[in-house]
Backbone bond lengths (Angstrom), bond angles and torsions (degrees), N, CA, C in turn:
res aa  C-N    CA-C-N  psi(-1)  N-CA   C-N-CA  omega(-1)  CA-C   N-CA-C  phi
1 E - - - 1.458 - - 1.521 112.02 -
2 C 1.340 116.15 -23.57 1.456 118.51 179.01 1.527 111.72 -66.64
3 A 1.348 116.31 -23.73 1.465 119.10 -178.61 1.511 112.20 -67.54
4 E 1.326 116.53 -23.16 1.462 120.58 -178.73 1.534 109.58 -99.78
5 R 1.338 114.39 108.29 1.470 121.76 178.12 1.535 112.14 54.37
6 N 1.322 115.01 32.43 1.467 121.05 177.23 1.526 111.89 56.85
7 G 1.347 114.56 30.18 1.458 119.81 178.97 1.512 113.52 65.19
8 G 1.339 116.33 15.16 1.460 119.96 -176.82 1.515 113.92 79.90
9 C 1.342 116.29 5.34 1.470 120.92 -177.41 1.524 111.36 -84.01
10 S 1.306 116.21 143.33 1.466 120.15 177.77 1.520 111.61 -78.77
11 D 1.331 117.35 -22.31 1.467 120.95 -179.54 1.530 109.97 -127.85
12 T 1.305 117.66 -110.83 1.457 121.19 -175.68 1.521 111.49 -87.01
13 C 1.336 114.88 138.09 1.461 121.30 175.50 1.523 108.41 -119.07
14 R 1.338 116.77 134.85 1.461 121.14 179.57 1.521 109.30 -126.93
15 N 1.341 115.68 127.22 1.455 121.07 177.63 1.520 110.65 -76.02
16 T 1.327 116.80 133.28 1.459 122.86 176.30 1.526 108.13 -133.29
17 P 1.343 117.50 165.43 1.475 119.55 177.49 1.517 112.83 -56.99
18 R 1.310 116.98 -23.87 1.460 120.45 -179.21 1.522 112.74 -95.36
19 G 1.313 116.54 2.50 1.448 120.44 178.98 1.516 112.22 119.37
20 A 1.323 115.87 -170.24 1.457 121.87 -177.84 1.527 111.05 -73.58
21 V 1.335 115.49 137.27 1.461 121.76 177.20 1.518 108.15 -124.10
22 C 1.323 116.66 128.31 1.463 121.45 179.92 1.524 109.91 -86.98
23 E 1.316 116.03 140.83 1.461 122.11 177.86 1.510 109.68 -131.76
24 C 1.318 114.89 155.93 1.471 120.80 -176.66 1.526 110.25 -122.92
25 P 1.315 117.16 151.72 1.469 120.12 174.98 1.522 111.15 -71.45
26 I 1.329 116.33 167.88 1.469 121.22 178.47 1.524 109.87 -57.73
27 G 1.305 116.21 134.47 1.461 121.72 -179.98 1.513 113.46 97.68
28 L 1.346 117.14 -8.60 1.463 122.10 177.44 1.523 108.77 -124.73
29 T 1.335 116.20 158.69 1.454 121.17 178.48 1.515 109.13 -141.82
30 L 1.322 117.49 157.13 1.454 121.38 -179.92 1.522 110.40 -69.40
31 G 1.330 114.79 137.36 1.449 120.42 176.82 1.509 111.19 -77.27
32 G 1.324 115.57 -172.87 1.455 120.90 -175.40 1.512 114.49 -58.48
33 G 1.339 117.98 -34.76 1.456 120.47 -178.77 1.504 114.30 -77.82
34 G 1.338 117.28 -11.66 1.449 120.69 178.38 1.504 114.78 79.78
35 H 1.350 117.83 11.20 1.457 120.91 -178.98 1.527 113.76 -121.89
36 A 1.308 116.24 -37.66 1.466 120.45 -176.23 1.523 110.70 -96.38
37 C 1.335 115.77 136.32 1.458 121.17 177.44 1.527 110.10 -87.67
38 V 1.319 116.38 132.70 1.460 121.32 178.78 1.524 108.69 -122.35
39 D 1.304 115.59 158.28 1.460 121.10 -175.66 1.521 111.59 -71.70
40 I 1.338 116.60 141.67 1.464 122.89 171.35 1.523 108.27 -94.05
41 D 1.313 116.84 128.55 1.461 120.42 175.46 1.528 107.79 -88.60
42 E 1.332 115.90 87.17 1.468 120.35 -177.60 1.516 111.57 -59.10
43 C 1.331 116.96 -32.93 1.468 120.22 -178.18 1.527 111.04 -66.98
44 A 1.336 116.38 -47.64 1.462 120.49 -178.09 1.515 112.03 -68.37
45 E 1.342 117.08 -29.73 1.463 120.86 -177.72 1.523 112.91 -92.11
46 G 1.334 116.83 1.31 1.455 120.16 177.91 1.511 114.26 70.73
47 K 1.336 117.49 25.29 1.463 121.69 -178.39 1.525 112.59 -97.31
48 D 1.319 117.17 3.10 1.457 120.12 -179.82 1.524 110.31 -84.03
49 D 1.334 116.26 166.80 1.459 120.74 175.07 1.524 110.94 -120.11
50 C 1.339 115.92 32.55 1.462 121.16 179.35 1.526 110.20 -75.83
51 S 1.310 115.91 141.94 1.453 120.62 177.71 1.521 111.65 -72.31
52 Q 1.337 116.56 -36.38 1.461 119.76 -176.72 1.526 111.93 -127.49
53 T 1.314 119.55 -91.30 1.461 119.76 -175.54 1.520 111.32 -100.56
54 C 1.333 114.77 153.61 1.463 122.11 -176.91 1.517 109.21 -133.65
55 A 1.325 117.13 134.91 1.470 122.59 177.02 1.520 108.66 -123.81
56 N 1.325 116.81 124.20 1.462 120.60 -178.32 1.523 111.07 -76.81
57 T 1.331 116.79 138.78 1.461 123.64 172.15 1.517 107.60 -130.33
58 H 1.338 117.06 170.13 1.455 120.09 -176.20 1.531 110.42 -65.87
59 G 1.327 114.85 116.36 1.452 120.27 176.87 1.510 115.17 82.32
60 E 1.319 118.20 -6.49 1.462 120.44 -179.35 1.519 109.13 -159.42
61 Y 1.347 116.45 -161.23 1.450 121.25 178.15 1.518 108.53 -152.51
62 E 1.329 115.08 164.58 1.456 120.52 179.93 1.524 109.66 -127.54
63 C 1.332 116.06 138.02 1.458 121.84 178.21 1.527 110.33 -96.67
64 A 1.314 115.83 150.33 1.464 121.52 176.19 1.524 108.69 -147.15
65 C 1.325 115.85 169.19 1.463 121.63 -178.73 1.525 110.04 -120.66
66 V 1.319 116.57 152.75 1.455 121.61 177.84 1.525 109.15 -79.53
67 D 1.340 115.55 170.79 1.463 120.70 179.32 1.526 110.86 -56.58
68 G 1.326 115.00 139.03 1.453 120.55 -179.56 1.516 113.41 96.29
69 Y 1.345 116.70 -5.75 1.456 121.45 179.66 1.529 109.80 -128.02
70 K 1.310 116.31 158.64 1.454 122.27 175.10 1.522 109.19 -130.90
71 Q 1.337 115.29 150.35 1.456 119.45 -178.28 1.523 111.81 -70.33
72 T 1.318 115.37 144.96 1.461 120.67 174.31 1.520 109.27 -78.92
73 A 1.312 115.85 170.71 1.466 120.81 -174.84 1.525 112.15 -59.56
74 A 1.323 117.46 -34.46 1.465 120.88 -178.01 1.522 112.09 -70.83
75 G 1.336 117.08 -19.73 1.457 120.55 177.27 1.510 115.62 91.54
76 H 1.335 118.18 -7.19 1.460 120.83 -179.33 1.526 112.61 -105.70
77 G 1.318 117.76 -27.18 1.455 121.87 -177.05 1.515 112.89 -92.73
78 C 1.334 115.73 168.07 1.460 122.63 179.44 1.525 109.29 -133.94
79 Q 1.317 115.79 131.87 1.462 121.65 -178.39 1.514 109.35 -118.57
80 A 1.335 116.39 136.08 1.462 120.49 -179.97 1.521 110.28 -64.66
81 K 1.337 115.81 139.19 1.454 120.56 177.06 1.529 110.17 -78.98
82 G 1.300 116.84 152.84 1.464 121.09 175.66 1.501 112.17 65.71
83 Q 1.340 116.70 -140.79 1.459 122.91 -173.94 1.514 112.75 -107.70
84 L 1.343 116.88 19.20 1.460 119.25 -176.01 1.523 111.96 -59.83
85 G 1.328 116.59 -45.27 1.464 119.25 -178.81 1.514 112.23 -61.13
86 L 1.315 117.69 -42.68 1.461 121.53 -179.43 1.513 111.14 -63.86
87 S 1.324 118.19 -41.41 1.462 120.43 -177.52 1.517 111.26 -66.04
88 R 1.332 118.38 -36.26 1.453 120.39 179.32 1.526 111.27 -67.52
89 L 1.308 118.09 -40.15 1.448 120.79 177.57 1.529 110.65 -66.09
90 Y 1.312 116.27 -36.39 1.468 121.74 179.07 1.523 110.36 -62.81
91 I 1.314 117.06 -40.15 1.462 120.33 179.12 1.518 110.31 -65.35
92 T 1.316 117.13 -42.90 1.457 120.64 179.36 1.524 110.76 -60.98
93 R 1.324 117.39 -45.61 1.452 120.56 179.30 1.523 111.22 -64.29
94 S 1.346 117.03 -33.31 1.453 119.09 -178.01 1.520 111.43 -64.28
95 L 1.329 117.20 -30.72 1.449 119.67 179.54 1.524 111.96 -72.01
96 K 1.320 117.63 -9.93 1.451 121.36 174.99 1.530 111.05 -92.48
97 G 1.321 117.91 4.04 1.446 119.24 173.41 1.504 114.83 116.69
98 V 1.325 118.79 2.69 1.453 120.19 -177.33 1.515 111.50 -77.02
99 V 1.342 117.49 -38.77 1.454 119.40 -171.48 1.522 113.62 -129.81
100 V 1.320 118.77 -22.72 1.458 120.58 -171.02 1.522 111.49 -110.64
101 P 1.314 118.01 78.28 1.462 119.79 -179.13 1.515 113.31 -63.68
102 A 1.339 117.59 -26.95 1.465 119.94 179.62 1.514 110.98 -59.17
103 V 1.329 117.33 -41.51 1.458 120.41 179.74 1.519 110.47 -69.28
104 I 1.345 116.63 -44.49 1.451 120.44 -176.08 1.528 111.32 -63.83
105 Q 1.326 117.25 -37.17 1.458 121.15 -179.55 1.527 111.51 -61.59
106 Y 1.346 116.48 -27.55 1.453 119.85 -174.70 1.523 112.83 -107.30
107 L 1.330 117.79 9.60 1.450 120.82 176.28 1.526 109.17 -86.75
108 H 1.334 115.29 128.51 1.454 120.68 -179.91 1.525 109.05 -125.40
109 G 1.295 118.11 -161.88 1.458 121.31 -172.52 1.506 115.34 -76.62
110 E 1.334 119.25 -13.65 1.460 121.29 -175.43 1.524 110.16 -122.70
111 D 1.325 115.24 54.83 1.461 119.48 -176.83 1.526 110.75 -80.63
112 G 1.333 115.74 145.43 1.460 121.17 -177.12 1.513 112.24 -117.38
113 G 1.341 114.98 -137.04 1.458 120.48 -174.65 1.521 113.19 -69.05
114 L 1.334 114.83 161.73 1.463 121.99 -178.64 1.521 109.29 -150.13
115 D 1.340 117.00 140.88 1.464 121.29 173.55 1.523 108.81 -149.57
116 Y 1.331 114.59 167.60 1.465 121.52 -174.24 1.521 109.82 -129.94
117 D 1.325 116.34 134.66 1.459 122.24 176.30 1.519 108.87 -103.97
118 Y 1.315 115.28 110.29 1.465 120.81 -176.31 1.529 111.30 -66.56
119 T 1.337 117.76 -31.08 1.455 121.20 -175.23 1.525 112.36 -60.35
120 N 1.332 116.64 -48.96 1.470 119.37 -179.33 1.531 112.54 -112.66
121 E 1.337 116.22 16.16 1.466 122.55 176.07 1.534 111.43 50.98
122 T 1.324 115.19 51.76 1.455 120.93 -176.64 1.521 110.75 -121.29
123 V 1.333 115.40 136.43 1.457 122.67 174.88 1.524 108.46 -98.32
124 Y 1.333 115.76 136.33 1.463 122.20 175.42 1.524 107.78 -119.53
125 W 1.336 117.30 131.63 1.450 119.75 -179.69 1.523 110.58 -150.68
126 A 1.332 115.30 159.96 1.461 121.62 -177.50 1.516 110.61 -108.27
127 D 1.329 116.14 140.35 1.462 123.61 171.03 1.528 106.05 -114.87
128 N 1.324 116.29 102.43 1.455 120.20 -173.42 1.521 113.36 -77.11
129 S 1.318 117.80 -15.95 1.461 119.09 176.27 1.528 110.84 -74.44
130 R 1.334 116.62 -27.71 1.469 121.40 179.86 1.515 112.35 -107.27
131 H 1.332 117.69 -0.90 1.467 122.52 -178.83 1.523 111.09 56.04
132 V 1.334 114.87 50.23 1.465 121.51 -175.54 1.519 109.89 -133.04
133 I 1.324 116.43 142.82 1.458 122.30 167.12 1.524 106.56 -110.55
134 Y 1.351 115.71 123.65 1.462 121.92 -177.06 1.530 111.17 -103.58
135 A 1.339 114.85 162.70 1.460 122.14 171.68 1.523 108.18 -140.16
136 S 1.339 116.37 140.70 1.464 120.46 178.12 1.518 109.50 -152.87
137 Q 1.337 116.47 131.74 1.460 120.51 175.19 1.526 109.35 -77.66
138 L 1.326 115.91 143.57 1.457 120.76 -173.06 1.520 112.96 -62.75
139 H 1.339 117.83 -33.23 1.464 119.66 -174.27 1.522 112.70 -88.69
140 R 1.354 117.79 -0.80 1.457 120.21 -179.02 1.529 111.38 -82.54
141 A 1.342 116.18 165.91 1.463 121.71 177.34 1.529 109.85 -68.32
142 W 1.327 115.68 161.28 1.460 120.53 -173.52 1.532 112.55 -60.37
143 H 1.339 117.16 -29.92 1.463 119.36 -175.67 1.527 112.28 -87.40
144 D 1.351 117.98 -4.00 1.469 120.99 -176.19 1.523 109.57 -90.07
145 V 1.324 115.98 73.77 1.456 123.26 -178.22 1.520 108.98 -118.26
146 T 1.336 116.68 134.21 1.459 122.23 -178.66 1.523 110.36 -101.06
147 V 1.313 116.44 132.57 1.455 121.25 172.27 1.524 107.04 -82.90
148 L 1.330 116.38 109.58 1.461 120.73 -175.34 1.520 111.73 -84.20
149 V 1.307 116.47 -48.40 1.462 122.39 179.17 1.519 107.99 -134.01
150 Q 1.318 117.17 126.08 1.458 121.81 177.44 1.518 108.07 -139.72
151 S 1.333 114.94 115.94 1.454 117.66 -175.11 1.517 110.31 -162.61
152 K 1.319 117.01 143.32 1.449 120.91 172.83 1.522 110.74 -67.50
153 N 1.330 115.98 -14.82 1.460 120.76 178.40 1.521 112.58 -84.73
154 T 1.344 116.62 6.61 1.460 120.36 174.01 1.522 108.45 -98.51
155 G 1.337 116.62 124.42 1.462 120.78 -179.32 1.514 111.27 -89.69
156 R 1.325 117.00 -110.93 1.462 121.46 178.27 1.523 108.36 -113.51
157 V 1.314 116.78 109.06 1.461 122.55 -179.24 1.528 108.27 -85.81
158 D 1.324 116.79 109.06 1.466 121.15 -178.33 1.523 112.48 -96.29
159 G 1.324 117.94 -33.89 1.464 121.05 -177.98 1.513 111.85 -126.06
160 I 1.337 116.46 138.44 1.462 123.00 177.49 1.528 107.96 -132.94
161 A 1.341 116.20 139.10 1.463 119.97 179.10 1.526 109.57 -143.10
162 V 1.335 115.90 133.14 1.462 122.67 179.87 1.525 109.86 -91.94
163 D 1.319 116.17 128.19 1.464 121.93 171.96 1.523 107.59 -92.31
164 W 1.332 116.50 98.38 1.465 120.71 -173.97 1.521 112.41 -74.38
165 V 1.323 118.00 -14.36 1.469 121.39 177.49 1.518 110.40 -87.65
166 G 1.319 117.35 -55.68 1.464 121.72 -178.18 1.511 114.15 -82.67
167 R 1.372 117.30 -6.83 1.464 123.77 179.96 1.531 111.37 59.20
168 N 1.346 114.47 49.61 1.454 121.76 177.37 1.519 110.16 -125.96
169 L 1.333 115.49 164.17 1.455 122.23 177.28 1.528 108.40 -121.82
170 Y 1.336 115.68 127.46 1.466 122.10 178.65 1.522 108.78 -109.95
171 W 1.338 116.85 147.14 1.452 119.45 175.84 1.528 111.59 -151.43
172 T 1.340 114.02 154.50 1.461 121.05 173.03 1.519 108.29 -100.30
173 D 1.333 116.18 141.65 1.458 121.53 178.92 1.524 108.01 -119.15
174 D 1.338 115.27 103.91 1.460 121.63 -178.38 1.520 111.64 -69.71
175 G 1.320 117.96 -26.24 1.455 121.64 -179.73 1.515 112.91 -75.82
176 R 1.329 116.36 -39.69 1.459 120.79 -177.73 1.525 112.25 -101.09
177 D 1.354 116.21 -4.51 1.472 121.77 -178.58 1.520 110.79 55.77
178 T 1.339 114.48 56.47 1.463 120.48 179.65 1.518 110.23 -136.66
179 I 1.327 115.21 162.74 1.456 123.28 166.32 1.516 106.32 -121.63
180 E 1.356 115.42 125.80 1.458 120.10 -172.77 1.522 111.38 -128.42
181 V 1.334 115.32 167.73 1.455 121.81 -179.14 1.523 109.31 -146.68
182 A 1.321 115.60 147.49 1.462 122.37 172.90 1.522 107.21 -149.86
183 S 1.325 116.45 165.40 1.458 119.54 175.65 1.524 109.17 -69.10
184 L 1.326 116.62 164.38 1.462 120.05 179.34 1.518 112.29 -67.66
185 R 1.315 117.70 -4.07 1.462 121.98 172.72 1.520 111.46 -102.02
186 G 1.333 116.63 5.36 1.452 120.98 178.08 1.517 114.68 83.99
187 R 1.312 117.53 9.29 1.471 121.07 -177.58 1.524 110.69 -98.03
188 H 1.354 114.17 167.73 1.469 122.66 173.78 1.532 111.39 56.82
189 R 1.312 115.94 44.37 1.470 120.61 -179.92 1.525 110.28 -65.75
190 R 1.343 114.53 138.25 1.460 119.70 -176.68 1.528 109.64 -147.66
191 T 1.328 116.36 139.88 1.458 121.55 174.28 1.524 109.08 -92.10
192 L 1.333 116.32 120.65 1.454 120.87 -179.41 1.521 111.74 -85.96
193 F 1.343 117.06 -42.38 1.465 120.78 -179.04 1.514 109.66 -136.79
194 R 1.323 116.12 136.56 1.450 121.89 173.10 1.527 111.54 -138.61
195 T 1.321 118.33 3.18 1.458 122.34 177.80 1.524 109.60 -119.44
196 S 1.339 114.90 155.71 1.471 122.48 179.55 1.519 111.66 56.51
197 L 1.335 115.47 31.67 1.462 122.72 172.12 1.519 108.24 -123.47
198 D 1.334 116.80 135.84 1.453 120.30 -179.79 1.527 110.74 -115.55
199 R 1.342 117.63 -59.17 1.457 121.44 177.88 1.537 108.75 -136.57
200 P 1.322 118.32 71.32 1.466 119.45 -179.88 1.526 110.54 -64.18
201 R 1.327 116.87 137.92 1.456 118.96 -175.33 1.526 111.45 -120.37
202 D 1.320 118.24 -87.93 1.461 119.78 -174.70 1.526 110.70 -94.32
203 I 1.341 115.15 160.69 1.456 121.44 179.01 1.524 108.67 -146.94
204 V 1.333 117.15 137.63 1.458 122.73 176.57 1.527 108.31 -134.34
205 L 1.328 114.98 156.00 1.463 121.27 -175.11 1.519 111.70 -124.84
206 D 1.315 115.72 139.11 1.461 122.50 164.92 1.521 105.36 -105.01
207 S 1.321 115.88 86.79 1.460 120.74 -170.64 1.526 112.95 -64.48
208 L 1.317 117.93 -34.24 1.463 120.22 -179.40 1.523 111.44 -67.66
209 S 1.323 116.71 -35.16 1.470 120.44 178.97 1.518 112.33 -91.84
210 G 1.327 116.77 -11.89 1.461 120.36 179.73 1.523 113.77 72.71
211 I 1.345 117.01 31.70 1.461 121.81 -178.84 1.524 109.59 -119.07
212 M 1.335 116.15 140.00 1.462 120.61 174.98 1.525 109.77 -121.51
213 Y 1.340 115.31 152.09 1.463 123.08 -177.99 1.522 107.86 -130.84
214 W 1.352 116.94 145.00 1.457 119.10 178.27 1.529 110.57 -149.76
215 T 1.340 114.63 157.55 1.458 121.26 176.63 1.522 109.81 -103.41
216 D 1.339 115.00 151.40 1.463 122.78 176.36 1.527 106.70 -137.82
217 W 1.336 117.33 115.92 1.465 120.57 -175.44 1.525 112.20 -107.64
218 G 1.314 117.21 27.06 1.456 122.24 -178.95 1.523 113.16 -79.38
219 S 1.327 116.44 -148.86 1.460 121.56 -175.56 1.525 112.53 -67.89
220 A 1.321 117.59 -24.42 1.466 122.27 175.48 1.525 107.68 -123.59
221 P 1.338 117.55 75.16 1.470 120.43 -174.02 1.526 112.55 -60.98
222 K 1.342 114.87 141.94 1.454 119.43 -175.67 1.515 110.32 -168.50
223 I 1.328 115.17 169.51 1.460 123.57 169.66 1.511 106.94 -120.33
224 E 1.335 116.33 129.09 1.459 120.99 -177.69 1.524 110.74 -121.64
225 K 1.325 114.60 168.05 1.451 120.57 174.35 1.525 109.08 -147.08
226 S 1.324 115.75 160.20 1.461 121.31 174.78 1.521 108.15 -162.66
227 H 1.313 115.82 171.92 1.453 119.22 169.29 1.530 107.86 -67.94
228 M 1.309 115.92 156.27 1.458 119.32 -174.19 1.526 113.85 -72.61
229 D 1.325 116.95 -5.83 1.468 120.34 172.64 1.527 111.47 -95.00
230 G 1.337 116.43 3.58 1.457 120.97 177.72 1.509 114.74 95.32
231 K 1.309 118.43 -3.61 1.460 121.54 -179.69 1.533 110.72 -88.66
232 G 1.325 115.33 158.77 1.462 120.65 174.22 1.512 114.16 69.07
233 R 1.321 117.66 36.42 1.471 121.23 -178.79 1.527 110.65 -69.01
234 E 1.334 117.22 136.94 1.460 121.83 176.87 1.529 110.79 -154.94
235 I 1.327 115.35 154.97 1.458 122.31 178.25 1.529 108.88 -87.01
236 M 1.338 116.20 130.13 1.459 121.47 178.26 1.525 112.28 -94.53
237 V 1.345 116.76 -47.68 1.464 122.02 -176.28 1.527 107.89 -134.62
238 F 1.349 116.52 130.67 1.460 120.11 177.66 1.522 112.93 -140.73
239 D 1.335 118.69 -14.85 1.455 120.67 -177.75 1.532 110.74 -97.57
240 N 1.344 115.06 144.87 1.462 122.46 178.64 1.527 111.82 51.99
241 I 1.321 114.85 49.02 1.465 121.57 179.12 1.534 106.98 -142.41
242 T 1.349 117.37 133.58 1.460 120.20 -173.98 1.523 112.77 -126.34
243 W 1.340 116.63 -56.92 1.465 120.50 179.10 1.521 109.44 -120.68
244 P 1.310 118.61 69.75 1.471 119.22 177.53 1.522 110.14 -68.50
245 N 1.312 116.31 120.75 1.461 121.67 -175.74 1.524 111.20 -108.60
246 G 1.347 116.77 -99.64 1.453 120.47 -175.01 1.517 113.57 -75.68
247 L 1.329 114.78 153.94 1.460 123.29 176.99 1.522 109.33 -126.46
248 S 1.333 115.75 150.99 1.461 120.39 172.37 1.514 109.22 -152.69
249 L 1.314 116.51 132.24 1.455 122.38 176.12 1.521 109.87 -89.48
250 D 1.321 116.60 133.10 1.456 122.26 171.33 1.520 106.48 -115.73
251 L 1.319 116.10 83.29 1.463 121.03 -173.13 1.529 113.68 -62.78
252 P 1.346 120.01 -36.78 1.469 118.18 178.13 1.526 113.61 -58.39
253 S 1.328 117.58 -33.22 1.459 120.36 179.02 1.523 112.36 -99.66
254 N 1.340 116.90 1.18 1.462 121.67 177.15 1.533 111.75 61.77
255 R 1.351 116.04 40.23 1.453 119.32 -177.03 1.533 111.16 -130.36
256 L 1.337 114.68 152.80 1.459 123.47 175.52 1.524 108.08 -114.19
257 Y 1.335 116.56 124.40 1.459 122.53 -179.99 1.527 110.05 -104.93
258 W 1.350 115.25 148.44 1.466 119.36 174.03 1.533 109.87 -148.62
259 T 1.332 114.98 159.37 1.463 121.32 174.59 1.520 109.01 -104.37
260 D 1.329 115.62 148.73 1.466 121.44 172.87 1.525 106.95 -125.82
261 G 1.329 115.86 106.97 1.456 120.80 -176.09 1.514 113.45 -66.16
262 K 1.314 118.27 -29.65 1.462 121.77 179.96 1.524 111.09 -71.07
263 H 1.319 117.05 -45.12 1.464 121.45 -176.15 1.526 113.12 -88.48
264 G 1.330 117.57 -10.53 1.460 120.20 -177.82 1.511 112.48 65.92
265 T 1.316 116.39 40.19 1.464 120.90 -175.65 1.524 112.14 -125.43
266 I 1.320 114.75 157.59 1.464 123.11 164.17 1.518 105.57 -119.54
267 E 1.324 116.50 123.95 1.459 120.54 -176.08 1.523 110.43 -126.02
268 S 1.320 115.09 167.20 1.459 120.12 178.10 1.520 110.58 -152.03
269 V 1.322 115.39 155.15 1.459 123.35 172.09 1.521 107.57 -137.99
270 T 1.324 115.86 159.21 1.456 118.98 170.28 1.525 108.19 -68.04
271 L 1.315 116.98 163.00 1.465 120.52 -171.91 1.527 113.98 -69.91
272 D 1.329 116.78 -5.26 1.457 120.14 170.97 1.526 111.80 -96.23
273 G 1.353 116.20 7.80 1.451 121.03 176.69 1.521 114.99 85.48
274 K 1.326 117.93 10.34 1.467 121.47 -175.78 1.538 111.00 -107.99
275 H 1.344 114.62 174.58 1.469 123.62 172.65 1.530 111.71 54.77
276 R 1.315 114.63 58.27 1.459 121.50 -179.05 1.525 110.93 -70.10
277 R 1.320 116.29 136.59 1.464 123.29 176.52 1.519 109.04 -129.06
278 S 1.336 116.21 150.43 1.456 120.49 -177.27 1.520 110.92 -132.64
279 L 1.329 115.82 134.95 1.459 123.22 169.81 1.522 105.99 -108.81
280 F 1.325 116.53 113.62 1.466 120.91 -173.35 1.522 110.73 -100.64
281 F 1.330 116.28 126.60 1.457 120.75 -179.16 1.530 113.34 -117.37
282 G 1.324 117.57 1.58 1.454 120.41 169.66 1.510 115.56 95.34
283 K 1.341 114.20 169.63 1.461 121.40 -174.78 1.524 112.60 -71.30
284 H 1.329 117.86 -14.27 1.458 120.42 179.09 1.523 111.88 -92.31
285 S 1.324 116.34 15.29 1.467 122.14 175.82 1.519 109.46 -116.16
286 H 1.332 115.82 148.92 1.456 121.25 173.94 1.534 107.85 -138.41
287 P 1.331 117.41 75.15 1.470 120.11 -179.01 1.518 110.85 -66.48
288 F 1.339 115.33 142.54 1.466 119.37 -177.05 1.534 110.17 -124.05
289 S 1.313 118.48 -93.37 1.461 120.09 179.97 1.521 110.00 -86.10
290 L 1.339 116.88 158.39 1.454 119.83 -179.00 1.513 111.46 -155.06
291 A 1.345 115.01 163.38 1.460 123.16 175.40 1.520 107.90 -147.00
292 V 1.320 116.18 147.90 1.461 122.07 177.91 1.521 108.47 -116.18
293 F 1.343 115.21 131.90 1.461 120.05 178.66 1.522 108.83 -148.61
294 G 1.326 117.07 126.19 1.455 120.93 -179.08 1.515 110.97 62.68
295 D 1.334 116.44 -126.94 1.465 121.47 -179.04 1.514 113.20 -93.06
296 H 1.331 117.89 3.59 1.463 119.81 -170.06 1.527 112.82 -123.87
297 V 1.311 113.95 155.47 1.455 122.04 170.93 1.522 107.26 -113.49
298 Y 1.329 116.10 136.79 1.459 123.03 179.57 1.526 107.46 -117.68
299 W 1.337 117.22 136.90 1.449 118.73 -178.94 1.528 111.45 -150.89
300 T 1.327 114.03 155.34 1.460 120.54 172.62 1.524 108.52 -94.76
301 D 1.318 115.12 141.54 1.460 121.69 179.40 1.524 107.51 -126.19
302 W 1.321 116.46 125.24 1.465 120.34 -177.38 1.522 111.91 -60.90
303 L 1.330 118.06 -20.76 1.459 121.19 -177.96 1.516 113.40 -104.33
304 M 1.359 117.34 -19.93 1.466 119.28 -170.38 1.522 114.27 -135.61
305 G 1.326 119.83 13.76 1.456 121.55 174.64 1.513 114.16 80.02
306 L 1.349 116.08 -155.09 1.455 123.04 -178.79 1.529 109.17 -90.04
307 Q 1.334 116.24 129.06 1.463 120.88 -174.84 1.522 111.15 -133.04
308 M 1.334 114.95 168.62 1.460 121.45 175.19 1.525 108.95 -145.94
309 A 1.349 116.06 157.68 1.462 122.05 177.34 1.521 108.20 -162.41
310 D 1.325 115.64 167.67 1.459 121.07 174.01 1.525 108.90 -63.81
311 K 1.326 117.33 128.77 1.464 121.21 -173.15 1.525 112.73 -70.72
312 R 1.326 118.19 -18.80 1.466 121.20 -177.66 1.516 112.58 -93.41
313 T 1.334 116.85 -34.76 1.458 120.24 -172.45 1.520 114.51 -119.07
314 G 1.331 117.58 -20.65 1.456 120.85 -173.47 1.514 113.24 82.37
315 D 1.329 116.78 0.96 1.464 121.04 178.73 1.535 110.62 -73.56
316 Q 1.329 115.94 171.72 1.464 123.57 178.47 1.534 111.47 57.66
317 R 1.306 115.51 34.54 1.459 120.62 179.50 1.519 110.25 -71.01
318 R 1.325 116.30 134.03 1.459 119.33 175.82 1.520 110.78 -153.35
319 V 1.318 115.12 155.16 1.458 122.60 179.63 1.520 108.53 -88.89
320 L 1.332 117.40 127.49 1.462 122.35 -179.81 1.522 112.06 -93.05
321 V 1.303 116.64 -43.10 1.470 121.50 -178.44 1.522 108.78 -136.67
């Protein structure tokens, strides 16, 4: 049947005992009629392997990088230009005691969330034994620490996030089951959510879009999002999730990453909650906090220390500390 008008196929026709069957090349798929090949939008369907941005073309797709990054030789990855990558790792190590004695002097046995404001070079962190949220600029002396929030009404602060646009500080309170906000000077404190929260943990902000995301590992574990003023709350992920811990936004790729300590996984979805991907590291892993930078994901593991791997595939996994 393929000999006659190519079996009605727009591309390849293959004879079978049941008649002519149309086939399409890679990057195309059969349309509704089963004869004409139409383009697959790999970018929209999350089938690409681009590190950052993806542009669909006929039969394939092209990867690109945002400003400040350059493409790797393979064409799919993105590498930070200059010394940006090194400086970010240096800051992370400094919080372990290499450079920031002010933070180390005030770390005790019940430490909670931590975040960094690049604009004024200030670290914000919680001391849950004293029910205090502190702030300290990196270049100040060890004793120059500001008490930002101090209250008996503060329970266990697990997640802290700096809003560098609105100049506010957001945090999750696992003890009081709330999500709260105050200015970076500790003023105008406000509770955004106190219902339908069980064990809120981490929180991250997309300050330019005005959206915040948080994990809840309580009796109904989930990942939620809302506008940063508390409006438009909705659940993003609720199935096959048990102990959602750390969160990290990868804005260049439009994805949200999280760790699940129960399943030993690092997963991600696009910011509309679609195209879920999973990096599985097994039952002998307990991933907790994480960060995404360039082509890699970095995370702490309660059983195996600080690690890194390719954010798309989980390959090139190695222990850093």
